[in-house]
N, C-alpha and C positions, 0 to 999 in steps of 0.2 A: 199137301200135294208134293210129290217128289219132283226133282228137276234133272235135266240133262246136264252134262258138264258145262254146256254153253249157257246154262241158266234158264232154259225154256222148260215149261211144265211138261211132265210125262202124264199121259192119260191114266186115269184110275181104272184098273182092271177089276171088274166085278163079275159075278156069275152071269149077269145079263150081257155085258159088253165084251167079255174075254174072247169069244169066238171071232168077233170082228177084228180085234187088235192082233190076235195070234195069226189069223189068216193073212193079214197085211204083212206081218213079219215074214211070212212064207211067200210073199209076192202075189197074193190072191185077194181079189175084192169079193167079199161075201155080204149078203143081206139076208134078212129074215123073209121067209115066204110062208104065207098062210096055207095050211093044208086043206082048209075049207073052201076058200074063194080064190086062192092063187095070188093074192095081192103081195107084191114085193114092197118092202119099206126100208129106208136107210137107217133112221134112228132106232136103235134097239129098244123094244118095248115088250112087256109081258103079254100083250094082246094085239090082235090084228086091228089096224087103223080103219079098215073098211067094215068088217062084220063083227069084230069083238071076240072072235074065236081065240082060244088060248093055245092051240096046237100050232106052233111056229117052228119051222126048220131053217137051218142056215144053208144057203145055196150059193154057189159061185155065180157071179154075174160078169158079163163082158166088161172089161175095163176101158170101154170106149164111150164117148158121148159128145155133146155139144155144149158150149157156153150158153146158158139160159139168161144169166144176169152176172154182173161183175161190179166190183168196187175196188178202188185203189187207196191204200193207206200210205200216207207220206210222212206221218209222225207216229210216235208211240207214246202211250201213257207212261207216266213215271214208274208205275208198278211193273212194267215190262221192258226194262232196258235191254234185255238180251235180244229183242227183236230189231233193235236199231240197225244192225248190220244187214238186215234183210230188206230194208226200205229201198225203193217203194215196194210194197207188199200187195199183190193182187189176189183178192179172194173172189171166188165165183160160186154160183150155183150151177152145177153141172147136171144136165139132163142126160142120164145114161141111156145107151141104146136099148137096154132091157126095160126102160120105163121110169124107174124112180129118179128123183132128183136128190143130190147131195151137195153139201158144201165142200169146197176144197181150194187149196192155194194153187194158183197157176204159176208155173215156173218156166224159165226159158223163153219168155216173151215180154218185151217191153210193154208197159201199161198202154202206151199210145197205139199199139198194134192189136190189142185185144178187141175182139168183135163178137157180138151176139151171133150165135150159130157157128162159131169157130169149132172145128173138130179137135178134140183132145183125147189123150189117153192117160190112164192112171200109171203112176210109178210110186214106189214105196220107200220112205225114208225111215230107217231104224231109229228109234228113240230110246230103246231100252233092250235088255236081253230078251224080253217077252213081247215087245210091241213095236209096230211100225205105223207111220201115218201115211195115208193115201194122199198123194199130191197129183197134180195134173200138168201136162205139157202139150204143146201143139203137136198134132200128127203131121 
């Protein structure tokens, strides 16, 4: 796995995941939508999580949602020293306004102020020439 100049891992772009990472690089949040049942899903898969259909298309979703759950990391494992400067690191499950839930780092908010139901919006941090990572901040 390649790393950023800061020593953080860069996502591996595959045929399955490339649309997500390249859209993020363009400041867009996209997800797969099943052409059969209309289900939206965050984690790219070759089939629909609801009906198993194989015809999925990438669609742009609203970059807004609420904090569904959260956890704060205050230490890092020895394998990941590059994250030390980011501590404390708040990770959330975000329930997007369009329905799906996704993981994301919450920035711009001290851990003690994070609340379930807090409104957030996505922003995108470039991590390579081809990819960006979706992160969230309070609205």
